[in-house]
C-alpha positions in Angstrom: 71.6 43.9 85.6 68.7 44.5 88.0 67.3 43.6 91.3 64.0 41.9 90.8 60.9 42.0 93.0 62.1 39.7 95.5 65.5 41.7 96.0 67.7 39.2 93.9 70.4 40.2 91.7 69.9 39.3 88.1 72.9 39.6 85.9 72.4 40.5 82.2 76.1 39.7 81.5 78.9 38.2 83.6 82.5 38.4 82.5 85.7 37.3 84.2 88.1 40.3 83.2 90.3 39.8 86.5 92.8 38.0 84.6 92.9 35.1 87.4 92.7 37.8 90.4 89.5 36.8 92.1 89.2 39.9 94.2 89.7 42.4 91.3 86.2 43.4 90.0 84.4 45.8 87.6 80.9 46.7 88.6 78.6 48.7 86.5 75.4 49.7 88.0 73.1 52.3 89.0 73.5 54.0 92.3 70.9 53.2 95.0 72.3 55.0 98.1 75.3 57.4 98.8 76.9 58.0 102.4 79.9 60.1 102.2 82.4 58.7 100.0 80.5 55.3 99.7 78.2 54.5 96.8 75.9 51.6 96.9 75.6 49.5 93.6 73.4 46.4 93.5 73.9 45.8 97.5 77.8 46.1 97.1 79.5 49.3 98.8 82.0 51.0 96.7 84.2 53.1 98.8 86.1 56.2 97.0 89.0 58.0 97.9 91.1 60.9 96.7 93.6 58.1 95.2 90.7 56.8 93.1 91.0 57.8 89.4 87.9 59.5 88.1 86.5 59.5 84.6 83.7 61.9 84.1 84.6 64.4 86.9 88.1 65.7 87.7 88.0 64.9 91.4 86.4 63.0 94.3 84.2 66.2 95.5 83.1 66.8 91.6 82.1 63.0 91.2 80.1 62.8 94.1 78.1 65.9 93.6 77.3 64.3 89.9 76.0 61.1 91.6 72.4 61.2 92.2 71.1 57.9 94.2 67.8 56.7 93.7 65.6 53.6 95.0 65.8 50.5 92.5 66.1 50.7 89.8 68.6 53.4 90.8 70.0 56.7 89.9 73.3 57.7 88.1 74.7 54.9 86.0 78.4 54.5 87.4 81.3 52.1 86.7 83.8 51.0 89.5 86.8 48.9 89.5 88.8 47.7 92.4 89.5 45.2 95.1 86.6 43.1 96.2 86.0 42.1 100.0 83.1 39.6 100.3 80.8 40.2 103.3 77.4 41.5 104.3 77.4 43.8 102.1 80.3 43.1 100.2 82.8 46.0 99.5 84.9 47.4 96.6 87.9 49.8 97.3 87.4 51.5 94.1 90.7 52.2 92.1 89.1 53.9 89.3 85.2 55.3 89.1 83.6 56.5 85.9 80.1 58.3 85.2 78.3 56.4 82.8 75.2 58.7 82.2 
């Protein structure tokens, strides 16, 4: 998916992989901002921690060092899986994080 010129999120594919758990999400997108251990993906903040399971990096510090945020269309492609909390902006407590580039 991508963010269009008006700032709306346009999904290329939507799947319900949560098995009925509406708060469990998988989000794959390019990082547009990084603030400490929080990555912004399509306007949603994904919070990473030392308890997050990482793929493509052995730990939190190495994962964050490998991420390059950039303005839309974005920087490093990552996938996070975790618990979604709606809000402005919405947040994901990341249980898993994967470098996709």
